[in-house]
C-alpha positions as CSV (number, residue, x, y, z in Angstrom):
1,M,57.2,149.8,134.0
2,T,59.0,149.0,130.7
3,P,56.9,149.5,127.6
4,L,56.9,146.6,125.1
5,V,57.0,147.2,121.4
6,L,55.9,144.2,119.3
7,L,56.8,143.9,115.6
8,P,54.7,141.5,113.6
9,G,55.9,139.2,110.8
10,M,55.5,139.7,107.1
11,M,51.8,140.2,106.2
12,C,50.7,140.0,109.8
13,D,49.2,142.5,112.2
14,A,48.7,142.6,115.9
15,R,46.6,139.5,115.9
16,L,49.8,137.5,115.5
17,Y,50.4,138.4,119.2
18,G,46.8,138.2,120.3
19,P,47.4,135.7,123.1
20,Q,50.5,137.5,124.3
21,I,48.8,141.0,124.3
22,A,45.8,139.6,126.2
23,A,48.1,137.9,128.8
24,L,50.7,140.7,129.3
25,S,48.8,144.0,128.7
26,G,47.7,144.1,132.4
27,S,51.4,144.3,133.4
28,Y,53.1,146.1,130.6
29,P,52.1,149.0,128.2
30,I,52.1,147.4,124.8
31,L,52.4,148.9,121.3
32,C,52.2,146.7,118.2
33,A,53.8,148.7,115.4
34,P,53.0,148.2,111.7
35,I,56.0,147.5,109.4
36,G,54.5,147.9,105.9
37,G,54.7,151.5,104.9
38,H,58.2,151.6,103.3
39,D,60.4,149.4,101.2
40,T,63.7,149.6,103.1
41,M,64.6,148.3,106.5
42,T,66.1,151.6,107.3
43,A,62.9,153.5,106.7
44,L,60.7,150.8,108.5
45,A,62.9,151.1,111.6
46,N,62.9,154.9,111.4
47,E,59.1,154.9,111.5
48,V,58.9,152.6,114.5
49,L,61.5,154.7,116.4
50,A,59.5,157.8,115.6
51,H,56.5,156.5,117.4
52,A,58.0,154.4,120.1
53,P,58.6,155.4,123.7
54,P,62.1,156.8,124.6
55,R,63.1,153.4,126.0
56,F,61.3,150.1,125.5
57,A,61.6,146.4,125.3
58,L,61.5,145.2,121.7
59,A,60.2,141.9,120.4
60,G,59.9,140.9,116.7
61,L,58.8,137.7,114.9
62,S,60.2,136.8,111.5
63,M,60.3,140.0,109.5
64,G,59.5,141.8,112.7
65,G,62.7,140.4,114.1
66,I,64.6,141.6,111.1
67,V,63.2,145.1,111.6
68,A,64.0,144.9,115.3
69,M,67.7,144.2,114.5
70,E,67.7,147.3,112.3
71,I,66.2,149.3,115.1
72,L,69.0,148.0,117.3
73,R,71.6,149.0,114.7
74,Q,70.2,152.6,114.7
75,A,69.3,153.1,118.3
76,A,70.5,150.3,120.6
77,E,70.6,152.7,123.6
78,R,66.7,153.0,123.4
79,V,66.2,149.2,123.6
80,S,66.2,147.9,127.2
81,G,65.8,144.3,126.1
82,L,65.4,142.3,122.9
83,A,63.3,139.3,121.9
84,L,64.0,137.7,118.5
85,L,61.4,135.1,117.5
86,D,61.6,132.8,114.4
87,T,63.8,135.2,112.5
88,N,67.1,135.5,110.6
89,P,70.1,137.8,111.1
90,L,71.6,137.2,107.7
91,A,71.2,138.9,104.4
92,E,68.8,137.2,101.9
93,L,70.2,134.3,99.9
94,D,70.3,134.7,96.1
95,E,67.9,131.9,95.5
96,V,65.4,133.5,97.8
97,K,65.9,136.8,96.1
98,A,65.1,135.2,92.8
99,R,61.7,134.1,94.0
100,R,60.7,137.6,95.1
101,T,60.3,139.1,91.6
102,P,57.5,136.8,90.4
103,Q,55.8,137.0,93.7
104,I,55.8,140.8,93.6
105,Q,54.6,140.8,90.0
106,A,51.8,138.4,90.9
107,A,50.7,140.5,93.9
108,K,50.6,143.6,91.8
109,K,48.3,141.9,89.3
110,G,45.8,140.9,91.9
111,G,47.2,137.5,92.8
112,L,48.1,138.1,96.4
113,R,45.8,135.4,97.7
114,T,47.3,132.9,95.4
115,V,50.9,133.9,96.4
116,M,50.0,133.5,100.1
117,A,48.2,130.2,99.7
118,E,50.6,128.5,97.4
119,E,54.0,129.8,98.3
120,M,54.0,131.2,101.8
121,K,51.3,129.8,104.0
122,P,52.3,126.1,103.6
123,N,55.7,126.9,105.1
124,Y,54.4,128.6,108.2
125,L,53.2,125.9,110.6
126,T,53.8,122.5,111.9
127,D,51.0,119.9,112.0
128,G,48.7,120.5,114.9
129,P,45.0,120.7,115.9
130,N,44.7,124.5,115.3
131,R,46.6,124.5,112.0
132,A,43.7,125.3,109.7
133,T,42.4,128.0,112.0
134,I,45.8,129.7,112.2
135,L,46.2,129.5,108.4
136,D,42.9,131.1,107.9
137,L,43.9,133.9,110.3
138,C,47.2,134.4,108.4
139,M,45.3,134.7,105.1
140,D,42.8,137.2,106.7
141,M,45.8,139.3,108.0
142,A,47.5,139.2,104.7
143,M,44.5,140.2,102.6
144,G,43.7,143.0,105.1
145,L,47.1,144.5,104.6
146,G,47.0,144.2,100.8
147,A,49.3,144.0,97.9
148,D,51.1,147.4,98.5
149,V,52.3,146.2,101.9
150,F,53.4,142.8,100.4
151,V,55.5,144.6,97.7
152,N,57.1,147.0,100.2
153,Q,57.9,144.1,102.6
154,S,59.2,141.9,99.9
155,I,61.6,144.6,98.6
156,A,62.8,145.4,102.2
157,L,63.5,141.7,102.9
158,R,65.3,141.2,99.6
159,D,67.6,144.1,100.2
160,R,68.2,143.7,103.9
161,P,71.8,143.8,105.3
162,D,73.5,141.2,107.5
163,Q,73.0,142.1,111.2
164,S,75.5,139.8,112.8
165,E,77.7,142.6,114.0
166,T,74.7,144.5,115.4
167,L,73.9,141.5,117.5
168,R,77.5,141.0,118.7
169,N,77.5,144.6,120.0
170,Y,74.2,144.3,122.0
171,T,74.8,143.6,125.6
172,R,71.3,143.7,127.3
173,K,69.0,140.7,128.1
174,T,67.9,139.0,124.9
175,L,65.5,136.1,124.3
176,I,66.0,134.0,121.2
177,L,63.0,131.8,120.6
178,C,61.7,129.6,117.8
179,G,59.5,126.7,117.0
180,R,61.3,123.4,116.8
181,D,59.7,122.7,113.4
182,D,60.2,126.2,111.9
183,A,61.1,125.5,108.2
184,L,61.6,129.1,107.2
185,C,63.9,130.2,110.0
186,P,65.4,126.9,111.4
187,V,66.8,126.2,114.8
188,S,70.3,126.6,113.5
189,R,69.7,130.3,112.8
190,H,68.7,130.8,116.4
191,E,71.7,128.9,117.7
192,L,73.8,131.3,115.6
193,M,72.0,134.4,117.1
194,H,72.4,132.9,120.6
195,E,76.2,132.6,120.0
196,L,76.3,136.2,118.7
197,V,74.4,138.0,121.5
198,P,76.5,138.0,124.7
199,D,73.6,138.0,127.2
200,S,71.1,135.8,125.4
201,R,68.8,132.9,126.3
202,L,67.7,130.3,123.7
203,E,64.3,128.7,124.0
204,I,63.0,126.2,121.5
205,I,59.2,125.7,121.6
206,E,58.2,122.1,120.9
207,Q,55.3,121.3,118.6
208,A,55.5,124.7,116.8
209,G,56.6,125.9,113.5
210,H,57.2,129.5,112.3
211,L,54.4,131.1,114.4
212,P,54.7,129.8,118.0
213,T,52.8,132.9,119.3
214,L,49.7,131.2,117.9
215,E,50.7,127.6,117.7
216,Q,51.9,127.4,121.3
217,P,50.7,130.6,122.9
218,E,51.0,129.7,126.5
219,K,54.6,128.5,126.2
220,T,55.6,131.5,124.2
221,T,53.9,133.9,126.5
222,A,55.6,132.3,129.5
223,A,59.0,132.7,127.8
224,L,58.3,136.4,127.0
225,R,57.2,137.0,130.6
226,R,60.4,135.5,132.0
227,W,62.4,137.7,129.6
228,L,60.5,140.9,130.6
229,E,60.9,140.2,134.3
230,A,64.6,139.8,133.8
231,I,65.1,143.2,132.1
């Protein structure tokens, strides 16, 4: 049975995948790996690989997807299938890089909660009945991880490479999934990844933004299950 390694998004932990872990853990061994201990994509991917099974299916959301692409660059032979959720294969734009420094400085001075509340959380979700509950969970995950993780992740994201060529060279079953209303990683980015990856399936989750694992958990779990069964 193929083990599944899950990589959470920036300032998220395993609770980002809570519904999927509950639904799939009876069928697949699941490991949710932390991605906050280093400030480069290379080192973050190295740490995941050091603790992962010899071969595994790999799924990452947002920053987790970016780390997943770096894992693919380093050790594609170990990845039996790939799922990229609400993520971006490109290097960071200069205008986004410029926003990182004040955010990092604020977090270092004790302002992480304000950074998350004012600059990041409002971009995460579409409107929906569970929006407030999910935003509260996002804040709880972020504050639990703390400022050091925020700084590491911000620097790693700022300095990340373009992974387009990595995706072009990957030939195993790949799921590319995103929320229809994702403002951070729009549908167009996922259409690009679908074009790059030879054996990929694109799924758009309606009535979801950047976190479909929580906004539309049943639809997202069903898509992941179809992908795992196809590997």
